[in-house]
Structures are given as structure tokens and as C-alpha cells.
N, C-alpha and C positions, 0 to 999 in steps of 0.2 A: 442929380448925382447918379452915376451909373451904379448898378447893383454891386459890382465887385470893387468899386473905388474905396469904400470904407474898409473892406477886408484887406485890401492892399495897403492902405494907409495905416491901419492898426498893426499890421505885420512890420511895416517899415519903422513905425514908431517903436515897436519892441526892440528891433535891431539897434536903433539909435540910443535907446535907453541902456542897452548892454554896453555900447561904446562909452557912453557917459559914465556909467558905473565903473568901468575899467580905468577911467581917467581920474577917478577920485583918489585922494591921497591914502596911503596905507598907514593910517593911524586909527586909534580907537573910534573917534567920531566918524571918520571917513568910512570905516568898515560897517558901522551901524547904519549909516545913511545909505551906503551902497546896498546892503542887504535889503533894507526896506524898499528902496527904489526898485531894485530888481524884482522883488516879490509883486509889487503892484504894477509896475510898468510892463512886465512880461505877461501879466495876466490880462491886460487890456485886449490884446489880439486873440488870446486863447478863449476868453469868455465871449468875445464877439462871435467867433466861429461857433461856439456852443449855442449862442442866441440864434444864429442863422439856421440851426437844426432843431429849433424849439418845436414842441409837439402841439402847441396851441398859442393863441395870442397872449393869454395870461402867462404862459411859460416864457414867451419871447420878452414880454414886459419885465418879468422877474430877472431874467438873464441879462437884459440890457441895463437893468438897474445896477447889477454887479459891475458891468462895464463902466457905467457912470461913476460909481464909487471908486473904482480902481484908477480911472483916469484923473479924477479929482485928487485922489491921494498922491498920484504921481506929480501933479502940479504942486502939491504941498511940499513934497520932498525936494523938488527942484528949487522952490522958494527958499527952503532951509539951506540948501547948498550955497546959494548966493548970499543970503543974509548972515550965515555963520562965517563967511569968508573962506569956505573950502575952495571955491572957484569964483572967478569973476563972472559977471553976468553974460558976457559974450558967448562963452561955450554953451550956455544953457538957453539963451533967449529964443533961438529958432525952435528948439525942441519944446520949450515951454509954450510957445505959440501954437505948435502943432497939437500939443495935448489939449490946449484950450479949444482949438477948432474941433478936434475929435469929440471933446466933451459936449460942445454945442450941437454937433450932428447927432450924437447919441440921445441927448435930451429931446431934440426935435423928433427923432424916431419913436421915442417912448410916447410923446404927446400924440403923434399921429396914430400909433397903435391903440392908444386909449380911446381915441375918437372912433375908431373902427371896431372897437370891441363889442 
């Protein structure tokens, strides 16, 4: 994977999360899930950028752990969107898959960094 690929993918993911959040219904449940999804989904790219500026391997691992947590939480909220009936699976399935792929890449990066620590 090219060095900038994950940076680009996390930013694109963030933009897609914003669009998904905007499409959620404007009702109490939709608003709660929208806010939660926006918080974690938008922090994936921001925290990845912070990880790339880490001052040490330990700092990188710590910051990437945050990216892992936020990507995993994004998956959780997308699951709830579908399972609660707020949206059908089709609008979320591609974004869900992207979150899962980003999560896998982040976990692999953390494992690699730990080996080289």
C-alpha cells in the first residue's frame, strides 16, 4: 500500500460518513445515531493524520489505537442504522465494507509497528 493511500481513504471515508449522516431521518433516534456516527466517523481521518505525525513508535501505536477504536465504533453505528430499520442495508453496505477494510489496515499497521518497536 502506498504511504498516502490510507490517508486518502480515511479522508474519503470521513466525507462518506458525513453524507450518510445527512441522509438519516430527522427523528430522535436518527439524531442520536447521526451525532454518534459523525463523532467517530469523522475522527478516523483526523486521528490517522495525527498518527502520521507521531513523535515515536509508541506514540504512533497509541494514536493508531484511537483510529482503530473510532473505525470500529463507526462499524457499530452503521450496524445499528440497518438493524434498527433507520435505513436499508444498501446505502450503508459499501461504507461498512470500507470501514472494515480501514480497520484491518490499521490493525496490520499497529502489529507491524509493535514488531519494529
